[in-house]
C-alpha positions in Angstrom: 128.6 86.2 92.8 125.2 85.7 94.4 122.7 88.4 94.8 123.7 89.0 98.5 127.1 89.4 97.5 126.4 92.5 95.6 125.4 94.5 98.6 127.2 92.5 101.5 130.5 94.8 101.1 128.4 97.9 102.0 126.7 96.3 104.8 129.6 94.6 106.9 127.8 95.5 110.3 124.9 93.4 109.6 126.4 90.9 107.3 125.8 87.9 109.4 122.0 88.8 109.5 121.9 88.9 105.9 123.5 85.4 105.2 121.6 83.8 108.1 119.3 81.4 106.4 116.8 81.8 109.3 116.4 85.5 108.8 113.9 86.6 105.9 114.0 90.3 106.6 116.4 92.7 107.8 115.1 96.3 108.8 117.7 99.2 110.0 115.6 102.1 111.5 116.3 105.5 112.9 119.7 106.2 110.8 121.1 102.7 111.9 120.3 103.2 115.7 118.0 100.1 115.6 118.1 97.1 113.9 115.3 94.3 113.5 114.9 91.1 111.8 112.3 88.6 111.0 112.6 85.2 111.9 109.9 82.6 111.4 107.3 85.3 110.8 108.1 87.0 114.3 110.1 90.4 114.3 112.7 90.8 117.0 114.9 93.4 117.9 118.9 92.8 117.5 120.4 94.2 120.8 123.8 96.0 120.7 123.7 96.4 116.9 124.2 99.9 115.5 125.3 101.6 112.1 127.0 105.0 111.8 124.5 107.3 109.8 127.2 108.4 107.6 128.2 104.9 106.6 124.6 103.8 106.2 123.9 106.7 103.9 127.0 105.6 101.7 126.0 102.1 102.0 122.3 102.9 100.5 123.8 105.1 97.4 126.4 102.1 96.8 123.6 99.4 97.0 121.4 101.8 94.6 124.1 102.0 92.0 124.8 98.4 92.2 121.1 97.7 91.6 121.1 100.0 88.5 119.0 102.7 90.3 119.8 105.9 92.3 118.7 107.6 95.6 119.6 111.1 96.5 117.8 114.2 98.1 115.9 114.8 94.8 115.0 111.2 94.8 114.8 110.1 98.3 112.9 106.6 97.8 114.7 103.4 96.8 112.8 100.3 95.8 115.3 98.1 94.0 115.3 94.2 93.5 118.2 91.9 93.4 118.8 89.2 90.8 117.1 86.2 92.9 114.0 88.3 93.8 115.2 89.9 97.1 113.9 93.4 97.5 116.0 96.6 98.9 113.8 99.5 100.1 115.3 102.5 101.4 114.3 106.2 102.4 116.5 109.1 103.0 115.7 112.3 105.0 113.8 114.7 105.2 111.1 111.9 104.1 112.7 109.5 106.7 112.3 111.7 109.7 114.9 110.0 112.2 117.6 109.0 109.7 118.3 106.8 106.5 116.0 103.6 106.7 116.9 100.4 105.2 114.7 97.1 104.6 116.1 94.0 102.9 113.6 91.3 102.3 115.5 88.5 101.4 114.2 85.7 98.9 114.9 82.6 100.7 113.2 79.6 98.6 110.7 79.3 96.3 107.9 77.0 97.5 105.6 74.9 95.7 102.0 73.9 97.0 103.2 70.8 98.6 105.9 73.0 100.5 103.3 75.3 101.7 101.2 72.2 102.9 104.2 70.9 104.8 104.7 74.2 106.4 101.1 74.6 107.5 100.1 77.3 105.0 97.0 75.4 103.8 95.8 72.1 104.1 96.1 69.1 101.4 92.5 69.6 100.7 92.8 73.3 99.8 95.9 72.8 97.9 94.2 70.2 95.6 91.2 72.4 95.1 93.5 75.3 94.2 95.5 73.1 91.9 92.4 72.2 90.0 91.2 75.8 89.9 94.1 76.7 87.9 93.9 73.8 85.8 90.2 74.7 85.0 91.4 78.4 84.1 89.6 80.2 87.0 90.7 83.8 87.7 92.0 83.7 91.1 92.7 86.9 93.5 94.9 86.4 96.4 94.5 88.8 99.4 96.2 89.8 102.7 98.3 92.3 104.6 102.0 93.1 104.1 104.2 90.0 104.5 101.4 87.3 105.0 102.8 85.2 102.0 100.6 86.7 98.9 103.2 86.5 96.5 104.7 83.2 98.1 101.2 81.5 97.2 101.0 83.2 93.9 104.1 81.7 92.6 103.1 78.3 94.1 99.8 78.4 91.9 101.6 79.7 89.0 104.1 77.0 88.8 101.0 74.5 88.5 100.2 76.3 85.0 100.4 73.8 82.0 104.0 74.6 80.1 102.1 75.1 76.7 100.3 78.2 78.1 101.9 81.8 77.4 102.0 83.8 80.4 102.6 87.3 80.7 104.0 88.4 83.9 103.7 92.0 85.0 105.1 93.5 88.0 106.0 97.0 89.5 109.5 95.4 90.7 110.5 92.1 89.5 110.3 89.5 92.3 108.0 86.4 91.1 110.1 83.7 89.9 108.4 81.1 87.5 110.1 78.7 85.5 108.0 78.1 82.6 109.0 78.0 78.7 106.6 80.6 77.3 107.0 83.3 79.8 107.2 86.9 79.0 107.9 89.4 82.0 107.3 92.9 82.1 108.2 95.4 84.7 106.9 98.9 85.4 109.4 101.9 85.3 109.0 105.1 87.3 109.9 108.4 85.9 113.6 108.9 86.1 115.3 112.1 86.5 117.8 113.0 83.8 121.6 112.6 84.2 123.7 115.3 82.6 122.0 116.1 79.3 120.3 113.1 79.1 116.4 113.6 78.5 114.2 112.3 81.6 112.6 108.9 81.3 108.8 108.9 81.5 107.1 106.4 84.0 105.8 103.4 82.4 102.8 102.3 84.7 101.3 98.7 85.6 98.2 100.1 83.6 100.4 100.8 80.7 102.0 97.2 80.8 98.4 95.5 81.1 96.9 97.3 77.9 100.3 96.4 76.1 99.8 92.8 77.3 97.1 92.1 75.2 99.0 92.7 71.9 101.3 89.9 73.1 98.9 87.1 72.8 98.7 85.9 76.5 96.8 82.8 77.4 97.1 83.9 81.0 97.7 87.2 82.7 99.5 87.4 86.0 99.9 90.8 88.0 102.3 90.7 90.8 99.8 93.3 92.7 96.6 95.4 91.8 96.7 98.6 94.0 95.6 101.4 91.7 93.9 102.2 88.2 95.5 99.3 86.6 92.7 97.2 88.0 90.3 98.7 85.2 92.6 97.5 82.6 92.9 93.9 84.2 89.4 93.7 84.8 88.7 94.4 81.0 91.0 91.5 80.1 89.8 89.0 82.7 86.3 89.7 81.0 87.5 89.3 77.3 88.4 85.9 77.2 91.8 85.9 79.3 91.1 83.1 82.0 93.2 81.5 84.5 95.0 84.5 85.5 96.3 85.5 89.0 96.8 88.6 90.9 97.0 89.9 94.5 95.8 92.7 96.6 96.1 94.1 100.1 93.1 93.6 101.8 91.9 92.4 105.5 89.6 89.7 104.4 88.2 88.2 101.2 85.0 90.3 101.3 87.2 93.3 101.6 89.5 92.3 98.7 86.3 92.4 96.5 85.3 95.7 97.7 89.0 97.2 97.5 89.3 95.8 93.9 86.1 97.8 93.0 87.8 100.9 94.6 90.9 100.5 92.5 88.8 100.2 89.4 87.0 103.5 90.4 90.4 105.0 90.7 90.8 104.9 86.9 88.2 107.5 86.5 86.5 106.0 83.8 82.8 106.8 84.5 81.6 103.5 85.1 78.8 103.1 87.9 79.7 101.7 91.1 77.3 98.6 90.7 78.5 97.9 87.1 81.9 97.7 88.5 81.2 95.4 91.1 79.0 93.3 88.7 82.2 93.0 86.2 84.3 92.0 89.3 81.7 89.2 89.9 81.9 88.1 86.5 85.7 88.2 86.0 87.0 86.9 89.6 86.2 83.2 90.3 88.0 82.6 93.5 89.5 84.7 96.3 92.4 83.4 98.6 93.0 85.2 101.7 96.1 85.1 103.9 96.8 86.2 107.3 99.7 85.7 110.0 98.1 83.4 112.8 100.4 82.6 115.7 103.5 83.7 113.8 102.5 81.7 110.6 101.6 82.6 107.5 98.1 80.7 106.9 95.3 80.5 104.2 92.2 81.7 106.4 89.7 82.0 103.7 88.8 80.6 100.0 85.7 81.6 98.7 84.3 81.1 95.2 82.3 84.1 93.7 79.2 83.2 92.3 77.6 86.5 91.2 76.3 89.7 92.2 73.0 91.0 93.3 72.3 94.5 92.1 69.1 94.9 94.5 71.2 94.3 97.6 74.4 95.5 96.2 76.0 92.3 97.5 78.3 89.7 95.9 77.3 86.0 96.2 79.9 83.8 97.4 80.6 79.9 98.4 82.9 79.9 101.3 85.4 76.6 101.4 86.8 75.1 104.4 90.4 76.2 105.0 92.0 75.4 108.3 90.1 74.8 111.4 92.3 77.1 114.1 91.6 80.2 112.9 89.3 83.3 113.7 88.2 82.4 117.2 88.0 78.9 116.7 87.5 76.7 119.7 86.6 73.2 120.8 82.9 74.0 121.0 83.0 74.7 117.3 84.4 71.5 116.3 82.6 68.7 114.5 80.1 66.8 116.9 79.7 69.9 119.0 77.3 72.9 119.0 77.4 74.9 116.0 77.6 78.7 116.1 77.2 81.4 113.6 79.7 84.7 114.0 77.3 87.8 113.6 78.4 90.6 111.7 80.2 93.8 113.2 79.8 92.4 116.8 82.6 89.5 116.5 80.5 87.5 118.8 79.4 83.9 118.5 75.9 82.9 119.0 74.7 79.4 119.3 72.5 77.8 116.3 69.2 76.7 116.6 69.0 73.1 117.7 67.1 70.4 116.3 63.6 69.7 118.0 62.6 66.5 119.5 61.9 63.8 117.0 63.6 65.8 114.0 65.6 63.7 111.6 69.2 63.9 112.3 70.1 63.9 108.5 70.9 67.7 107.7 68.4 69.4 105.1 69.8 70.2 101.8 72.7 72.9 102.0 71.9 76.0 99.9 74.4 77.1 97.3 75.1 80.8 98.1 76.1 82.8 101.2 75.8 86.7 101.3 78.4 88.8 101.5 77.9 92.5 101.7 79.4 95.7 103.1 76.8 96.1 105.7 76.0 92.7 107.1 78.1 89.5 106.9 76.7 86.2 108.5 79.0 83.3 107.6 79.1 80.2 109.6 82.5 78.7 110.3 81.4 75.2 112.0 82.8 72.5 109.8 80.2 70.0 110.7 76.9 71.0 112.1 73.1 71.2 111.1 72.3 74.0 108.4 71.7 77.4 110.3 69.5 79.8 108.6 70.4 83.4 108.0 69.8 85.8 110.8 66.3 86.7 109.6 65.1 83.3 108.5 63.6 80.5 110.7 65.6 77.3 111.2 63.6 75.4 108.8 64.7 77.6 106.1 61.6 79.8 105.6 62.3 83.4 105.3 61.0 85.9 107.9 61.5 88.7 105.5 64.7 90.1 107.0 66.8 92.1 104.6 70.2 90.7 105.6 70.4 87.8 103.2 67.2 88.2 101.3 66.0 85.0 102.4 68.8 83.0 101.5 70.2 80.3 104.1 73.8 80.0 105.3 75.0 76.5 106.1 76.4 75.9 109.4 79.6 74.0 107.9 80.6 77.1 106.3 81.4 75.3 102.9 78.2 76.0 100.8 78.5 72.7 99.3 76.3 69.8 99.8 
């Protein structure tokens, strides 16, 4: 019996959608009055398809029991998994205002890095760079919004880990599928209400599991998602010899992923100063890979190397890597050979980069190593092949004019930070 076969008997009205290989997610809203599916990254309504409220309620309860879980008025939230990694989420009234809600995210296939290159999620160069980063035991933070492919990319990167490494995988709900000989899987548990005369079961959090993991001699630690106080325990592990670890976090950009990770650490209430937390993150995280939906596709939009933290300016020092050209306002005037441009922080606008004066050599000047990323100001170039562009407060010849935005550091116009 397949994983879907376990729940299909309870969802006959939408059985065809669940078995459709082109459908990756099925969403039942408003007590069964609205049905939506996701195909190829696009959500679309299914017309003339409804479920009776009573039948949907009974189906959700039966699905919960089939998954070894429970949903009721006392416990109105269901977050269950099937054996293949598919997720079943449901919500009962009164928390779900318009009636029972059901979402089934299907586990379609496991992608390798080469598969992600084939579908356009990342380029061959980025895939090779990330593969080498895993081999070099760099700690990688994967960020993005819901449904952007964070777990898919994490799974693909984890498959490149050498088989001799001992891996401890920690998840809130188990969905990552890794085929490695020395793999230990831990799953969190929410508090469970007692049944009959049984004693209630206390919750086991991600933070509890991360602390326990250190007693199991891991070579690498993989945390499915960081979203709270467990970030402090993970940061401690990453800064005490557990290199080559992977995790994901929800964020809108690579820069915000680092800031949000700092906020998660502060949520642990351990009394660390804000700047000490950011410095520890700069020491622990080597790479940030950010994904987003672009034109209905899940695409790697940013890859940045974290090179340090500057306390005086309260900013991370990062080295952006080239990803995929047609992203974030890209047009032909920014292509190699055309006028370079620099995006100004906060405005979202592009300004022309300074042109070389008459008689100047056409050979680009040396490219500086770092770019500045800051909560207050970000000036990042996104042209792939252009003359170096100084920081907004610097002259084109590289001499600082005393601006505070980047502390006199130049930002290369090709956005790579690599000579």
